[in-house]
C-alpha positions as CSV (number, residue, x, y, z in Angstrom):
1,M,0.0,0.0,0.0
2,N,2.9,2.4,0.6
3,G,3.5,2.5,-3.2
4,F,-0.1,3.4,-3.9
5,Y,0.0,6.1,-1.2
6,S,3.3,7.4,-2.4
7,I,2.1,7.8,-6.0
8,A,-1.2,9.4,-4.9
9,L,0.7,11.9,-2.8
10,L,3.0,12.6,-5.7
11,V,0.1,13.3,-8.0
12,C,-1.4,15.8,-5.4
13,A,2.0,17.4,-4.8
14,N,2.5,17.9,-8.5
15,V,-0.9,19.6,-8.9
16,F,0.2,22.1,-6.3
17,M,3.7,22.4,-7.9
18,T,2.1,23.1,-11.3
19,L,-0.2,25.7,-9.8
20,A,2.7,27.4,-8.0
21,W,4.9,27.5,-11.2
22,Y,2.3,28.3,-13.9
23,A,-1.0,29.6,-12.5
24,H,0.3,33.1,-12.3
25,L,0.6,33.0,-16.1
26,K,-3.1,32.3,-16.4
27,C,-4.0,34.8,-13.7
28,N,-2.2,37.5,-15.7
29,E,-5.3,37.6,-17.9
30,Y,-7.1,39.4,-15.1
31,E,-6.6,43.1,-14.8
32,W,-6.6,43.0,-11.0
33,F,-3.7,40.5,-11.1
34,Q,-1.7,42.5,-13.5
35,R,-1.2,45.1,-10.8
36,W,0.4,42.7,-8.4
37,P,4.2,43.3,-8.0
38,L,6.5,40.5,-8.9
39,M,7.5,40.0,-5.3
40,L,3.8,39.4,-4.3
41,I,3.5,36.8,-7.1
42,I,6.6,35.1,-5.8
43,V,5.4,35.0,-2.3
44,A,2.0,33.7,-3.4
45,S,3.7,30.9,-5.4
46,W,5.8,30.0,-2.4
47,G,2.6,29.7,-0.4
48,I,1.2,27.3,-2.9
49,A,4.5,25.4,-3.1
50,F,4.4,24.9,0.7
51,F,1.6,22.5,0.2
52,E,3.5,20.7,-2.5
53,Y,6.3,20.1,-0.1
54,C,3.9,19.0,2.6
55,L,2.8,16.2,0.2
56,Q,6.1,15.5,-1.7
57,V,8.2,14.8,1.4
58,P,5.8,12.2,2.9
59,A,5.3,10.7,-0.6
60,N,9.1,10.1,-0.9
61,R,9.4,8.8,2.6
62,L,6.5,6.3,2.1
63,G,7.7,5.2,-1.3
64,F,11.5,4.8,-0.6
65,E,12.7,1.3,-0.1
66,G,15.0,2.4,2.7
67,N,11.8,3.3,4.7
68,G,9.9,0.2,3.8
69,G,8.5,1.4,0.5
70,P,8.7,-0.4,-2.8
71,F,10.7,2.1,-4.8
72,S,14.4,2.8,-5.2
73,L,15.5,6.4,-5.2
74,M,15.9,6.3,-9.0
75,Q,12.5,4.8,-9.4
76,L,10.9,7.5,-7.2
77,K,12.5,10.2,-9.3
78,V,11.4,8.8,-12.6
79,I,7.8,8.3,-11.2
80,Q,7.8,11.9,-10.0
81,E,9.0,13.2,-13.4
82,V,6.4,11.3,-15.3
83,I,3.7,12.5,-12.9
84,T,4.9,16.0,-13.3
85,L,4.7,16.0,-17.0
86,V,1.3,14.3,-17.1
87,V,-0.1,16.8,-14.6
88,F,1.4,19.6,-16.6
89,V,-0.1,18.4,-19.9
90,V,-3.6,18.2,-18.3
91,F,-3.1,21.6,-16.8
92,S,-2.0,23.2,-20.0
93,V,-4.8,21.7,-22.0
94,I,-7.4,22.8,-19.4
95,A,-6.1,26.2,-18.4
96,F,-4.4,27.3,-21.7
97,H,-6.3,25.3,-24.2
98,M,-3.0,23.9,-25.6
99,Q,-3.2,21.1,-28.2
100,V,-1.4,17.9,-27.7
101,R,0.6,17.2,-30.9
102,W,2.3,14.2,-32.3
103,N,5.7,15.2,-30.8
104,H,4.2,15.4,-27.4
105,I,2.9,11.9,-27.7
106,V,6.3,10.6,-28.9
107,A,7.9,12.3,-25.8
108,G,5.3,10.6,-23.6
109,L,6.2,7.3,-25.2
110,C,9.9,8.0,-24.4
111,L,8.8,8.6,-20.8
112,I,7.1,5.2,-20.7
113,M,10.3,3.7,-22.0
114,A,12.2,5.5,-19.2
115,V,9.8,3.9,-16.7
116,Y,10.3,0.5,-18.2
117,F,14.1,0.9,-18.1
118,V,14.2,2.1,-14.5
119,F,11.9,-0.7,-13.3
120,G,12.8,-3.4,-15.7
121,F,16.4,-4.1,-14.7
122,K,17.6,-4.7,-11.1
């Protein structure tokens, strides 16, 4: 179960991370937000990122094999990167109406290969 909880926490953490890093670009469409100074935007992003860390740290502790989890350090990192990119694609499609193109799909397949290679050989 630690593996499941670890991945679930990583997904939630990456939602907060994506919001902290990119939501201000979407909010810039609003006139009231355009008046915010950069320092306030940075502090607001840090505030959002705090919740990412509150989820990311327990996710790594639960998932790491040194703490009784099922994943090596390398596996945890690759899982986190794949989750980050999946969450980002969903966010960019919903918030920015971006289109997923063939090269994005090929990149996703490369990520699947990365997961295979990091899990396939011990």
